[in-house]
C-alpha positions in Angstrom: 0.0 0.0 0.0 1.6 3.3 -1.1 2.1 6.0 1.5 0.0 9.1 0.9 2.0 12.3 1.4 0.1 15.5 2.3 0.5 18.9 3.8 0.0 19.6 7.5 -3.1 21.6 6.6 -4.6 18.6 4.8 -3.9 16.3 7.8 -5.5 18.9 10.2 -8.6 18.9 8.0 -9.5 15.4 9.0 -9.5 16.3 12.7 -12.9 17.3 14.1 -14.2 19.0 17.2 -14.3 16.6 20.2 -11.7 14.1 18.8 -9.2 12.6 21.2 -5.7 12.8 19.9 -2.6 10.9 21.1 0.9 12.1 20.4 4.3 10.6 20.2 7.2 11.9 22.2 8.2 12.5 25.8 9.1 16.0 26.7 9.7 18.0 23.4 11.8 15.0 22.2 9.9 13.2 19.5 6.8 15.3 19.8 4.9 16.4 16.6 5.7 19.9 15.4 3.7 20.8 12.3 0.3 19.2 12.1 -0.5 20.6 15.5 0.4 24.1 14.3 -2.1 23.8 11.4 -4.7 22.4 13.9 -4.3 25.4 16.1 -4.8 27.7 13.0 -7.9 25.7 12.1 -9.2 26.1 15.7 -8.6 29.9 15.6 -10.5 30.2 12.3 -13.5 28.2 13.5 -13.6 30.2 16.8 -13.6 33.4 14.8 -16.7 32.0 13.0 -18.4 31.3 16.3 -17.9 27.6 16.1 -16.6 25.2 18.8 -13.4 23.4 18.3 -11.5 21.5 21.0 -9.6 18.2 21.1 -8.6 15.8 23.9 -4.8 15.8 24.3 -3.0 12.6 25.4 0.7 13.0 25.4 3.7 11.1 26.8 4.7 14.0 29.1 5.5 17.7 28.4 5.8 18.7 24.7 7.1 21.6 22.7 5.6 25.0 22.0 4.4 23.7 18.6 2.1 21.3 20.4 1.1 22.4 23.9 1.7 26.1 23.3 -0.2 26.6 20.1 -3.2 24.5 21.1 -3.4 26.3 24.5 -3.2 29.7 22.8 -5.9 28.7 20.3 -8.2 27.6 23.2 -8.5 24.2 21.6 -8.1 21.9 24.6 -11.0 19.7 25.6 -8.8 18.1 28.2 -5.1 17.5 28.8 -3.1 14.8 30.5 -0.5 14.0 31.8 2.6 16.1 32.7 3.1 19.5 31.0 5.6 22.4 31.3 4.5 25.0 28.7 3.7 28.4 30.1 0.7 28.9 27.9 -0.7 25.5 28.7 -0.1 26.2 32.4 -2.0 29.5 32.2 -4.9 27.8 30.4 -5.0 25.1 33.1 -4.8 27.5 36.0 -7.4 29.8 34.4 -9.8 26.9 34.1 -9.9 27.0 30.3 -8.1 23.7 29.8 -9.4 20.9 32.0 -6.3 19.0 33.2 -5.9 15.8 35.2 -2.5 14.8 36.5 -1.3 11.2 36.8 1.8 9.0 37.2 3.4 8.7 33.8 3.8 4.9 33.9 0.0 4.6 34.5 -1.2 6.5 31.4 -0.7 3.8 28.6 -2.4 1.1 30.6 -5.2 3.4 31.7 -5.8 4.2 28.0 -6.0 0.5 27.2 -8.4 0.0 30.1 -10.7 2.5 28.4 -10.8 5.0 31.2 -10.5 8.1 29.0 -12.5 7.0 25.9 -11.1 6.0 22.5 -8.4 7.6 20.5 -9.5 9.0 17.1 -6.1 10.0 15.8 -2.5 9.3 16.7 0.1 11.8 15.5 3.5 10.3 15.4 6.9 11.7 14.6 9.1 9.3 12.7 12.6 9.1 11.3 11.3 6.6 8.7 8.1 4.9 7.7 7.5 2.1 5.2 4.6 1.1 3.0 4.0 -2.0 5.1 3.5 -0.1 8.3 6.9 -0.1 9.9 7.5 3.2 11.9 11.0 4.2 13.2 10.4 6.6 16.0 12.7 9.5 16.7 14.1 10.8 20.0 11.2 10.1 22.3 8.8 7.1 22.7 6.3 8.0 25.4 2.9 6.4 24.7 3.5 5.8 21.0 3.0 2.0 21.0 -0.3 2.2 22.8 -1.4 5.2 20.8 -0.9 3.6 17.3 -2.6 0.4 18.4 -5.7 2.1 19.8 -6.1 4.9 17.3 -8.6 4.7 14.5 -6.2 6.5 12.2 -2.5 7.6 12.2 -0.8 10.6 10.8 3.0 10.5 10.5 5.3 13.5 10.7 8.4 12.2 8.8 11.1 14.4 10.2 14.3 14.3 8.2 16.3 16.1 10.9 16.4 12.8 12.8 18.6 10.2 11.3 17.6 6.7 10.3 20.7 5.6 12.2 18.5 5.7 15.3 17.2 2.2 14.2 18.2 -0.3 16.9 18.2 2.3 19.7 14.5 1.7 20.6 13.2 -1.2 22.6 9.4 -1.2 22.2 7.5 -3.6 24.5 3.9 -3.5 25.7 2.9 -5.7 28.6 -0.3 -7.7 28.5 -3.2 -6.3 30.5 -4.4 -8.1 33.6 -5.2 -10.8 34.2 -2.7 -12.0 31.6 0.3 -9.8 32.5 3.6 -11.5 33.2 6.8 -10.2 34.7 8.7 -7.6 32.7 12.0 -9.4 32.0 14.4 -6.6 32.6 17.2 -7.4 35.2 19.7 -4.7 34.3 19.5 -1.3 32.5 21.0 -2.6 29.3 18.5 -5.6 28.8 16.5 -5.4 25.6 13.2 -7.2 25.5 11.1 -5.7 22.6 11.1 -4.5 19.0 13.2 -1.9 17.3 10.3 -0.4 15.3 6.5 0.1 15.6 4.5 -2.2 13.4 0.9 -1.1 12.4 -1.7 -2.0 9.9 -0.6 0.2 7.0 -4.3 1.0 6.2 -4.4 3.0 9.4 -1.8 5.5 8.2 -3.9 8.1 6.5 -1.1 10.5 5.7 2.5 11.4 5.9 3.7 15.0 6.4 7.4 15.7 5.6 9.2 17.9 8.0 12.7 18.9 9.0 12.7 20.3 12.6 15.0 19.8 15.6 13.3 19.0 18.9 12.1 22.1 20.7 14.3 21.4 23.8 15.3 24.6 25.5 18.6 24.9 27.3 18.5 24.6 31.1 19.6 27.5 33.2 23.3 27.4 34.1 24.0 26.1 37.6 24.7 28.6 40.3 26.3 28.3 43.7 23.2 26.9 45.3 22.6 24.2 42.7 26.3 23.3 42.7 26.2 22.9 46.5 23.1 20.7 46.2 24.9 18.5 43.7 27.9 18.2 45.9 25.8 17.3 48.9 24.1 14.5 46.9 27.5 13.2 45.8 28.8 13.3 49.4 25.7 11.4 50.6 26.1 8.7 48.0 29.9 8.4 48.7 29.1 7.9 52.4 26.5 5.3 51.6 29.2 3.4 49.6 31.7 3.6 52.4 29.2 2.4 55.0 28.1 -0.5 52.8 24.5 0.7 52.5 24.9 0.8 48.8 26.8 -2.2 47.1 30.4 -1.4 46.1 29.4 -2.0 42.4 26.9 0.8 42.9 23.2 0.9 41.6 21.4 2.3 38.6 20.6 6.1 38.8 17.3 7.7 38.1 17.5 11.4 37.7 14.9 14.1 37.2 15.2 16.9 34.7 16.6 20.5 35.0 19.5 22.5 36.4 19.5 20.7 39.8 19.6 17.3 38.1 22.4 18.5 35.9 24.4 19.7 38.9 23.9 16.4 40.7 25.1 14.4 37.7 28.0 16.8 37.3 29.0 16.2 40.9 28.7 12.4 40.5 31.0 12.6 37.5 33.8 14.4 39.5 33.5 12.2 42.6 36.2 9.6 42.3 34.6 7.5 45.1 31.6 6.8 43.0 32.3 4.1 40.4 31.0 4.2 36.8 27.3 3.6 36.8 24.3 2.8 34.7 21.1 4.9 34.5 17.5 3.6 34.4 15.6 6.8 34.1 13.0 8.5 32.0 14.8 11.5 30.4 18.4 11.4 29.0 19.5 15.0 29.0 22.7 16.8 27.9 24.7 16.0 31.0 24.3 12.3 30.4 25.9 12.6 27.0 29.0 14.1 28.7 28.9 11.4 31.3 29.0 8.7 28.6 31.8 10.4 26.8 33.8 10.5 30.0 32.9 6.8 30.6 31.4 7.7 34.0 28.0 6.5 32.7 28.3 3.1 31.2 24.7 2.8 29.9 21.5 4.8 29.9 18.0 3.4 29.6 15.3 6.1 29.2 12.1 7.2 27.4 13.6 10.1 25.5 16.7 11.9 24.4 15.8 15.3 25.7 18.8 17.0 24.2 19.7 20.5 23.0 20.3 20.7 19.3 24.1 20.9 20.0 24.0 17.7 22.1 21.8 15.9 19.6 24.1 16.8 16.7 27.0 15.6 18.8 25.3 12.3 19.4 24.4 11.9 15.7 28.0 12.6 14.7 29.2 9.7 16.9 26.1 7.5 16.6 28.1 4.2 16.6 29.5 5.1 20.1 26.1 5.8 21.6 24.2 3.0 19.8 25.6 0.4 22.3 25.1 2.7 25.3 21.5 4.0 25.0 18.1 2.4 24.8 14.7 4.2 24.5 11.6 2.5 25.9 7.9 3.3 26.2 7.2 5.2 29.4 5.3 2.3 31.1 8.6 0.4 30.9 11.1 3.1 31.5 9.1 4.2 34.6 7.8 0.8 35.6 7.6 0.3 39.4 8.3 -3.4 39.1 11.6 -2.9 37.3 12.6 0.0 39.6 12.1 -2.2 42.7 13.9 -5.2 41.1 17.1 -3.5 40.0 17.4 -1.2 43.0 17.2 2.3 41.6 18.7 5.3 43.4 15.9 7.8 42.7 16.8 11.5 42.6 14.0 14.0 42.1 13.2 17.6 42.9 10.7 19.0 45.4 8.7 22.2 44.9 7.8 22.2 48.6 8.4 19.9 51.6 7.1 19.9 55.1 9.0 19.3 58.4 7.8 15.6 58.5 9.1 14.8 55.0 6.0 15.0 52.8 6.6 16.3 49.3 4.7 18.7 47.1 6.0 18.4 43.5 3.2 20.1 41.6 1.2 23.0 43.1 2.2 26.5 44.1 0.5 27.5 47.3 -1.6 24.4 46.9 -3.8 25.6 44.1 -1.7 26.7 41.0 -0.4 23.7 38.9 3.2 24.1 38.0 4.0 21.1 35.7 2.7 17.8 37.1 3.8 14.8 39.1 5.6 13.3 36.1 7.5 10.1 36.7 8.8 11.0 40.2 6.1 8.9 41.9 6.8 5.9 39.6 10.4 5.8 41.0 10.1 7.3 44.5 8.0 4.6 46.2 9.9 1.7 44.6 13.5 3.0 44.9 16.3 1.4 46.8 16.8 4.9 48.3 14.7 7.9 47.4 16.3 11.3 47.4 14.5 14.7 47.1 16.5 17.9 46.6 15.6 21.6 46.3 17.0 25.0 47.2 16.0 25.9 50.8 14.4 29.2 49.7 12.9 30.9 46.7 12.0 34.4 45.6 15.1 35.9 47.3 14.3 34.2 50.6 10.6 35.3 50.7 9.5 31.6 50.3 10.7 28.7 52.4 10.8 25.3 50.7 10.0 23.9 54.1 6.7 24.6 55.8 4.7 23.0 58.7 2.4 21.1 56.3 2.7 20.9 52.5 -0.1 22.8 50.7 -0.5 19.8 48.3 0.6 16.2 48.8 2.2 14.2 46.0 4.7 12.0 47.9 4.0 11.0 51.5 6.7 10.8 54.2 6.5 7.0 53.8 8.2 7.2 50.3 10.9 9.7 51.1 14.3 8.6 52.5 16.5 11.6 52.1 16.0 15.3 51.6 19.0 17.5 50.5 19.3 21.2 50.1 22.3 23.5 49.8 22.2 23.7 53.6 22.8 20.0 54.1 21.4 16.4 54.2 18.5 15.1 56.2 18.5 11.3 56.5 14.9 10.3 57.5 15.3 6.6 57.5 14.2 4.9 60.7 13.1 8.2 62.4 9.9 9.0 64.1 7.9 12.1 62.9 9.4 14.3 65.6 12.9 13.1 64.9 12.3 13.7 61.2 11.2 17.3 61.9 14.2 18.0 64.0 16.5 16.5 61.4 15.0 18.5 58.6 15.0 21.8 60.5 18.6 21.3 61.7 20.1 20.2 58.3 18.0 21.4 55.4 16.0 24.6 56.4 17.5 28.0 55.6 18.7 29.9 58.7 16.0 32.6 58.2 13.4 29.9 58.9 14.9 27.5 61.4 13.7 29.3 64.6 10.3 30.0 63.0 9.7 26.3 62.4 11.0 25.4 65.8 8.5 27.8 67.3 5.7 26.2 65.3 6.5 22.9 66.9 6.2 24.5 70.3 2.5 25.4 69.7 1.5 22.0 68.2 -0.8 19.7 70.0 0.9 16.7 71.3 0.7 13.5 69.3 2.7 11.1 67.3 2.8 13.7 64.5 2.4 17.1 66.3 0.5 19.7 64.4 -1.5 22.8 65.1 -4.5 22.5 62.7 -5.1 26.2 63.0 -1.5 27.2 62.2 -0.4 24.5 59.8 -0.7 26.8 56.8 0.3 29.9 58.7 3.4 30.4 56.5 1.4 30.2 53.4 -1.2 32.7 54.8 1.6 35.0 55.8 2.9 35.0 52.2 -0.5 35.7 50.7 -0.9 38.6 53.1 2.6 40.1 53.0 4.5 38.5 50.1 7.0 37.0 52.6 6.8 33.8 54.6 9.1 35.2 57.4 8.1 36.6 60.7 4.9 34.6 61.3 3.2 35.5 64.6 2.3 32.0 65.9 0.7 33.4 69.0 -2.4 34.5 67.0 -3.1 30.8 66.3 -3.1 29.9 70.0 -5.8 32.3 71.2 
């Protein structure tokens, strides 16, 4: 069956109001870039005519501006899930214009197959190659693509010539059976391969192919500063100590790392620490710093869901593709983030907190409990099932006006039961084997900024006695103080004791 080539506008013409769309990619890596722009233009035109046009958006994780950004600005979102990080999409969500439901990234593909969110009308998939017999070579991100193409009524391919066909062999595409027929996922080390190199679909489902040539819309992360560098060093110091005490095997364990400048600083510190041996990564996002770790041979192998690389790093990888081919594998997110695999191989999970409380509960998603930042992402997939779970963050934000540590988190994503270690630029809080009061004292002493230590100690003095002491009246006193004055400091706890 011959492939039918068409323009992005022609592809968008098939998509109707109310359709549910599933997209390839994970972060901006491997996400569609042109059909969605034409779809946003179509939505804007229909809205100008007084007609309704919104589509359901099912992605792997965050995407680029040419997907999340344009559809949010066009007010074309019927619903959106899961993780996102685009400023326009975030505004639409927090303004109530784009209904959004967050969820663990490993859960989404199976929840789609279970039928929880309705059917998928169209899958829009970025490919480095596609054949007339329905073989699709994905690009730099996998995400939910295997489930998307199997469930969709029709498929549009964005054939992106920027991405090289030499990617073939780097993907490992495996979809577990659904209960009650599911078996163990046979991954026992990061480099195990268990699936197919390409997606195979019924060629009659491919309605059109749109040719493109666009790098991934991966922005550069902010350069590390003194705070992030110190956090990175503290993480490296902690892991070195764990090795010396024998809590971590001398051969070390696979690393899972979040995304961003703190994660880059942590990986940079691990690279420099001679006490930490070369390691493997079993993670979701492979970012620029990992490429450097591989070239220095500090990272022996990286399993992930996407190559979330700047154009410079992606070009570097393509120019030495033979070197990376034997060191990188890209999997669907329900495998890269799978809790069963994380527990089996003993992952060291390293993620970032937006806010923590003195007992070790973590808020990863909501500013002041109400405004969605990005989403839970894959942090929960790894945190609860890790060999050791580490959360890191700067101790303060907004020039010290916001403390990362409060009496009670304004939104709970990860409970104290899943959090082993908290690290800031101030120090390290080891929470393992500690009671709630011991955890609070450890966090205040080691992780809280000096401007807030005494304030949080004073909070504990007014708390009702109990296994986990709290003042229900004052638990959000620091949040209230910020709303009233723009600064969390100088809370008058006495007003909550009257």
